Each structure stands twice: as structure tokens, then as C-alpha cells.
C-alpha positions as CSV (number, residue, x, y, z in Angstrom):
1,M,0.0,0.0,0.0
2,T,1.4,3.4,-1.0
3,T,1.7,6.3,1.4
4,A,-0.9,8.3,-0.6
5,H,-3.3,5.3,-0.5
6,S,-2.8,4.9,3.2
7,N,-3.3,8.7,3.8
8,I,-6.6,8.6,2.0
9,I,-7.9,5.6,3.9
10,T,-6.9,7.2,7.2
11,G,-8.4,10.5,6.1
12,V,-11.7,8.8,5.2
13,T,-11.8,7.1,8.6
14,L,-11.2,10.4,10.3
15,A,-13.9,12.1,8.2
16,V,-16.4,9.4,9.2
17,V,-15.6,10.1,12.9
18,A,-16.0,13.8,12.3
19,T,-19.3,13.6,10.5
20,L,-20.7,11.2,13.1
21,S,-19.6,13.6,15.9
22,W,-21.2,16.6,14.1
23,A,-24.5,14.6,13.6
24,L,-25.0,15.0,17.4
25,N,-25.9,18.7,16.6
26,F,-29.2,17.4,15.1
27,V,-30.3,15.6,18.3
28,A,-30.5,19.0,20.2
29,P,-34.2,19.5,19.7
30,Y,-34.9,16.1,21.3
31,V,-32.9,16.7,24.5
32,T,-33.8,20.2,25.6
33,G,-36.7,19.2,27.8
34,A,-38.5,22.3,29.2
35,Y,-35.6,24.6,28.1
36,S,-35.1,26.1,24.6
37,I,-32.7,25.2,21.9
38,Y,-30.9,28.5,22.6
39,D,-30.3,27.4,26.2
40,L,-28.6,24.2,25.0
41,M,-26.6,26.1,22.3
42,A,-25.4,28.6,24.9
43,V,-24.4,25.9,27.3
44,R,-22.8,23.9,24.6
45,F,-20.6,26.7,23.1
46,L,-19.6,28.1,26.5
47,I,-18.4,24.6,27.5
48,A,-16.7,24.3,24.1
49,G,-15.0,27.7,24.7
50,V,-13.7,26.6,28.1
51,L,-12.4,23.3,26.6
52,G,-10.8,25.4,23.8
53,V,-9.0,27.6,26.2
54,G,-7.8,24.5,28.0
55,V,-6.5,23.1,24.7
56,V,-4.7,26.4,23.9
57,V,-3.1,26.3,27.3
58,L,-1.9,22.7,26.9
59,C,-0.7,23.5,23.4
60,R,0.7,27.0,24.2
61,G,4.2,25.8,23.0
62,Q,2.8,25.7,19.5
63,L,1.7,29.4,19.5
64,R,5.2,30.3,18.2
65,F,4.4,28.4,15.0
66,L,1.3,30.6,14.2
67,R,1.3,34.2,13.2
68,R,-1.0,36.6,15.0
69,D,-3.3,36.8,11.9
70,Q,-3.5,33.0,11.8
71,Q,-4.6,32.9,15.4
72,F,-7.3,35.4,14.8
73,L,-8.4,33.5,11.7
74,A,-8.8,30.3,13.7
75,A,-10.9,32.1,16.3
76,G,-13.0,33.7,13.5
77,L,-13.5,30.3,11.8
78,G,-14.8,29.0,15.1
79,V,-17.4,31.8,15.1
80,I,-18.3,31.2,11.5
81,G,-18.3,27.4,11.4
82,Y,-19.4,26.5,14.9
83,L,-21.5,29.3,16.4
84,G,-22.8,31.0,13.2
85,Y,-23.6,27.8,11.3
86,S,-25.4,26.1,14.3
87,T,-27.4,29.3,15.1
88,C,-28.6,29.6,11.5
89,I,-29.6,25.9,11.5
90,A,-31.6,26.3,14.7
91,A,-33.3,29.5,13.5
92,G,-34.0,28.0,10.1
93,V,-35.8,25.0,11.7
94,I,-37.7,27.3,14.0
95,F,-39.0,29.7,11.3
96,G,-39.1,27.4,8.3
97,G,-40.1,24.1,9.8
98,P,-38.5,20.6,9.6
99,V,-38.3,20.5,5.8
100,L,-36.7,23.7,4.5
101,T,-33.3,23.8,6.4
102,P,-32.4,20.1,6.0
103,A,-33.1,20.4,2.3
104,F,-30.7,23.3,1.9
105,I,-28.0,21.8,4.2
106,G,-28.2,18.7,2.0
107,M,-26.9,20.8,-0.9
108,V,-23.6,21.6,0.9
109,P,-21.7,18.4,-0.1
110,V,-22.6,18.8,-3.7
111,L,-21.8,22.5,-3.8
112,L,-18.5,22.0,-2.0
113,A,-17.4,19.2,-4.3
114,L,-18.2,21.3,-7.3
115,L,-16.5,24.4,-6.0
116,S,-13.4,22.6,-4.9
117,N,-13.0,20.7,-8.1
118,A,-13.5,23.9,-10.1
119,A,-10.8,25.6,-8.0
120,K,-8.2,22.8,-8.1
121,K,-9.4,20.5,-10.9
122,T,-8.6,17.4,-8.8
123,L,-10.5,15.1,-11.1
124,P,-12.0,15.3,-14.6
125,W,-15.6,16.3,-14.4
126,R,-16.8,13.2,-16.1
127,R,-15.4,11.0,-13.3
128,L,-17.4,13.1,-10.7
129,T,-20.7,12.9,-12.6
130,I,-21.9,9.5,-11.3
131,P,-21.0,9.9,-7.6
132,L,-22.5,13.4,-7.5
133,T,-25.6,12.2,-9.2
134,F,-26.0,9.4,-6.6
135,L,-25.3,11.9,-3.9
136,T,-27.9,14.5,-5.1
137,G,-30.5,11.8,-5.8
138,G,-30.0,10.3,-2.3
139,L,-30.4,13.7,-0.6
140,L,-33.5,14.5,-2.5
141,L,-35.0,11.1,-1.7
142,S,-34.1,11.6,2.0
143,N,-36.0,14.9,2.1
144,I,-39.0,14.2,-0.2
145,S,-40.9,12.2,2.3
146,S,-41.2,15.3,4.5
147,I,-43.0,17.3,1.9
148,N,-46.4,16.6,3.4
149,Q,-45.5,18.0,6.8
150,P,-47.2,21.3,7.8
151,M,-45.5,24.5,6.7
152,A,-45.2,27.8,8.5
153,G,-46.7,31.1,7.4
154,D,-45.2,33.1,4.5
155,E,-43.3,35.5,6.7
156,S,-41.9,32.7,8.9
157,W,-41.0,30.7,5.8
158,L,-39.1,33.7,4.3
159,M,-37.1,34.0,7.6
160,G,-36.4,30.3,7.5
161,L,-35.2,30.6,3.9
162,V,-32.8,33.4,4.8
163,F,-31.4,31.5,7.7
164,S,-31.1,28.3,5.6
165,I,-29.2,30.0,2.9
166,S,-27.0,31.7,5.5
167,A,-26.2,28.3,7.0
168,V,-25.1,27.0,3.6
169,V,-23.0,30.1,2.9
170,L,-21.3,30.0,6.3
171,W,-20.4,26.3,6.0
172,L,-19.1,26.7,2.5
173,A,-17.0,29.7,3.6
174,F,-15.7,27.8,6.7
175,S,-14.8,24.7,4.7
176,L,-12.9,26.5,2.0
177,L,-11.1,28.9,4.3
178,N,-10.2,26.2,6.8
179,Q,-8.9,23.9,4.1
180,R,-6.7,26.7,2.7
181,A,-5.4,27.7,6.1
182,L,-4.6,24.1,7.2
183,G,-2.4,23.7,4.1
184,K,-0.2,26.5,5.5
185,L,0.0,25.2,9.0
186,P,2.9,23.2,10.5
187,A,1.8,19.6,11.1
188,N,2.2,19.9,14.9
189,A,-0.1,22.9,15.2
190,S,-3.4,21.0,14.5
191,G,-4.3,20.7,18.2
192,L,-3.8,24.4,18.8
193,W,-5.8,25.3,15.7
194,T,-8.8,23.3,17.0
195,G,-8.5,24.9,20.4
196,L,-8.4,28.4,19.0
197,M,-11.6,27.7,16.9
198,M,-13.4,26.4,20.0
199,A,-12.2,29.4,22.1
200,G,-13.4,31.7,19.3
201,A,-16.9,30.1,19.4
202,G,-17.0,30.5,23.2
203,M,-16.1,34.2,23.0
204,G,-18.7,34.8,20.3
205,T,-21.3,33.2,22.5
206,L,-20.4,35.4,25.4
207,C,-20.8,38.5,23.2
208,L,-24.2,37.3,21.9
209,L,-25.7,36.3,25.3
210,P,-26.9,39.8,26.1
211,V,-28.7,40.0,22.7
212,V,-30.3,36.6,23.1
213,Q,-31.4,37.4,26.6
214,A,-32.9,40.8,25.5
215,L,-34.9,38.9,22.8
216,D,-36.2,36.6,25.7
217,L,-35.0,33.5,24.0
218,L,-33.4,31.9,27.1
219,K,-35.4,30.0,29.6
220,L,-32.5,29.2,32.0
221,P,-33.0,32.5,34.0
222,T,-36.7,31.8,34.6
223,L,-36.7,28.0,34.9
224,G,-33.5,27.9,37.0
225,F,-29.8,27.0,36.7
226,G,-29.8,24.3,39.4
227,V,-28.4,20.9,38.5
228,S,-31.6,19.2,39.7
229,L,-33.6,21.1,37.0
230,A,-31.0,21.7,34.3
231,G,-28.6,18.8,34.9
232,H,-29.7,17.0,31.6
233,L,-29.1,20.3,29.7
234,Y,-25.6,20.6,31.1
235,L,-24.9,16.9,30.4
236,W,-26.0,17.1,26.8
237,G,-24.2,20.4,26.3
238,L,-21.0,18.7,27.5
239,V,-21.5,15.6,25.3
240,I,-22.2,17.7,22.2
241,A,-19.4,20.1,22.9
242,V,-16.8,17.4,23.4
243,M,-17.9,15.3,20.5
244,S,-18.9,17.9,17.9
245,S,-16.6,20.8,18.8
246,L,-13.5,18.9,20.1
247,V,-13.5,15.4,18.6
248,G,-15.3,16.4,15.4
249,A,-13.1,19.4,14.7
250,W,-9.9,17.6,15.4
251,A,-10.9,14.6,13.2
252,W,-12.0,16.9,10.4
253,N,-8.8,19.0,10.5
254,A,-6.7,15.8,10.4
255,A,-8.8,14.4,7.5
256,S,-8.5,17.7,5.6
257,R,-4.8,17.4,5.7
258,R,-4.9,13.9,4.0
259,L,-7.8,14.3,1.5
260,P,-8.4,16.5,-1.5
261,M,-11.2,19.0,-0.9
262,V,-13.3,17.4,-3.7
263,L,-13.5,14.2,-1.6
264,C,-14.0,16.1,1.7
265,G,-17.0,17.8,0.1
266,Q,-18.7,14.6,-0.7
267,L,-17.8,13.0,2.7
268,I,-19.7,15.8,4.5
269,S,-22.9,14.1,3.2
270,L,-22.3,11.4,5.8
271,E,-23.3,14.0,8.4
272,S,-26.9,14.0,6.9
273,L,-26.9,10.2,6.9
274,F,-25.8,9.9,10.5
275,A,-28.2,12.7,11.6
276,T,-31.1,10.9,9.9
277,L,-30.3,7.7,11.6
278,L,-30.0,9.4,15.0
279,G,-33.3,11.2,14.5
280,L,-35.0,7.9,13.6
281,L,-33.5,6.4,16.8
282,F,-35.0,9.2,18.9
283,H,-38.3,8.7,17.2
284,S,-38.1,4.9,17.8
285,R,-39.0,4.1,14.2
286,L,-37.6,2.5,11.1
287,P,-37.0,4.6,7.9
288,T,-39.7,4.8,5.3
289,P,-38.9,3.1,1.9
290,L,-38.1,6.6,0.5
291,E,-35.8,7.5,3.4
292,A,-34.1,4.1,3.2
293,S,-33.5,4.5,-0.5
294,G,-32.1,8.0,0.0
295,L,-29.7,6.9,2.7
296,A,-28.5,3.9,0.7
297,T,-28.0,6.1,-2.4
298,V,-26.0,8.7,-0.5
299,L,-23.8,5.9,0.9
300,V,-23.3,4.5,-2.6
301,G,-22.3,7.9,-3.9
302,V,-19.7,8.4,-1.1
303,V,-18.3,4.9,-1.6
304,M,-17.9,5.6,-5.4
305,A,-16.2,8.9,-4.7
306,V,-13.7,7.2,-2.3
307,R,-13.0,4.5,-4.9
308,I,-12.4,7.1,-7.6
309,I,-10.0,9.1,-5.5
310,L,-8.2,5.9,-4.4
311,A,-7.8,4.8,-8.0
312,S,-6.6,8.2,-9.0
313,S,-4.0,8.3,-6.3
314,E,-2.8,4.8,-7.2
315,S,-2.5,5.8,-10.8
316,I,-0.4,8.9,-9.9
317,S,1.8,6.8,-7.7
318,N,2.4,4.2,-10.5
319,K,3.3,6.9,-12.9
320,S,5.7,8.4,-10.4
321,A,7.3,5.1,-9.8
322,F,8.1,4.5,-13.4
323,S,8.9,8.0,-14.4
324,I,12.5,8.9,-15.5
325,P,14.2,11.0,-12.9
């Protein structure tokens, strides 16, 4: 097995870990209890911020490898990719209902793969046609069964549309900027980079707390902060913060170093697959035939994309091995 081949397999494994960790974001509506989604998000990102500061302290020796602008960029990416993206998803679901936002988020893997291949031309377009077709079709099948669910009013729907589009734009910007920045980082600075992003998300949350409280979106001040009442909120905030912000970010950054962006873009679709499976688990039901077909089609598209990238890397390695120095 060549080094490139091994790197891709390791990168795919890390991407699976990352997307499974991120999928925990979608269980938030099921675990808030009497509290609001904003209470859980505030707790989650404040915990993530504290963990991020801890990581930065532990990795402070790596600070000399990053310029000041790189440190601020990492913190800013945490605000964009963690806090901003999650906030837009929550607001999109609240205003637009359960159909609109997931359908828009499902476009991210396809758009990211198209943008990254247009920028770097990793693969010929004809080789991407089949896996992208499977991926798009699977995402459509996964969402089409929700069409009959009740929709909100026109004004709420419009707000949901704005937040859904904003979530897509923020995640595309985060992915592209993060991938570009990681390519310029020393290999031993990945831990610090993750810590800075988490700390940035925590600082952004602190800045937004007065605004959220002024809009009367938090229930913690009225229902109480006691562990006996809000203990489950703190526990789930900790679990999601550790898995999604810490484990997920570390695994994705490590995967991004090993994989071309065109493959990373398609692997993000696994987040929707895992999120759907977790949602079905919380609803204690099996997928409908349409949902099952969509999930299977997404998985086929991802597997095909991985095989194409592996074959491409193997072909490049063989050419290099037999080339004249």
C-alpha cells in the first residue's frame, strides 16, 4: 500500500468520525426538555469555549508556529463554522419548519465538491458525474418524504429561507477557508488550531448572550440554573461540545490534511446520513422506503467517490514510480 493510498484511507476514517460527531448537533431538539434550543446552544458553546481555552493552554508551546493573523483567523472560523452555522440551522428550523433547512443543508456536499474541483481540478468532471448524481438523488429522496409536513406562514417561511441560505454560505466559507489555512500550518499545530476555533466560538457566544437574553429566547434565567432542574441540559451540552466541537473538529482537520477537498465535500454528506439515523433512533421508528432508498443512495455515492480518489492516487503513484528522474 502506497503512502498516498494509506493517507486517503486514514483521512476517510477520520472524516467518518468527524461527521458522526457533528451529527449530534441534530439531536439537540430532542434533548432540551423544558428549556429552549438557545439554552442548549449557549451551554454547549460556553463549554466548548472553556475546553478550547484548555487546549490552547496545553498547546501553548505551538503558538510560536502561528502568526497573529492565523490565530485570529482560527478564532474567526470558530465563530463562523461553529456558532454561526449552528445558530442559522436552529433559526431555520424554528422559522421554516423541519423541511426547508435540512433540504438546503443537503446541498452543501454537492456545492462543496463542485467548488473545490472547479478551483483545483482534482479530477476530470466526467469522473465526478456518477457519484455526484447518486449523492444528489439520495439527498432528494431523503427529504422528499417530509413534503407533506405542515409548513409555517409566509413571513416565517421567508425568515427560514434566509437562515437556511445563510447556513449554507457560512459552511461553504468555513470549509474553504479552513482547508486553505490548514495547508499553510505546521503539522504539529493542529491541536492548537482546534483549540483556537473552540475558544473563538465560546467568545462569540459570550458576546451574543446579552442580545439573546434581550430577545427573551433563554429559559434558564426563569426555569432555573440548578443541577436538579437543568442537569440534563448541562450533560447534553457537555457531550455535544466534546464530540462535535472537540473530537469532530480535530478529526476533520486531520482528515482535511490527508484528503483532496473534492472528496471532503462529498464525505460531508455522511453527516446528513448519521443525523437521519440518530433522528430515527430518537423517534423509535424505522426509515420509510423513500428514506431508506435515499440513505442507501448517499452511501453508494460516497463509496464511489472514495474509490475514484483511491484509483486516481494509485494511478499517480504508479506513474511516479516508473517516471524517468
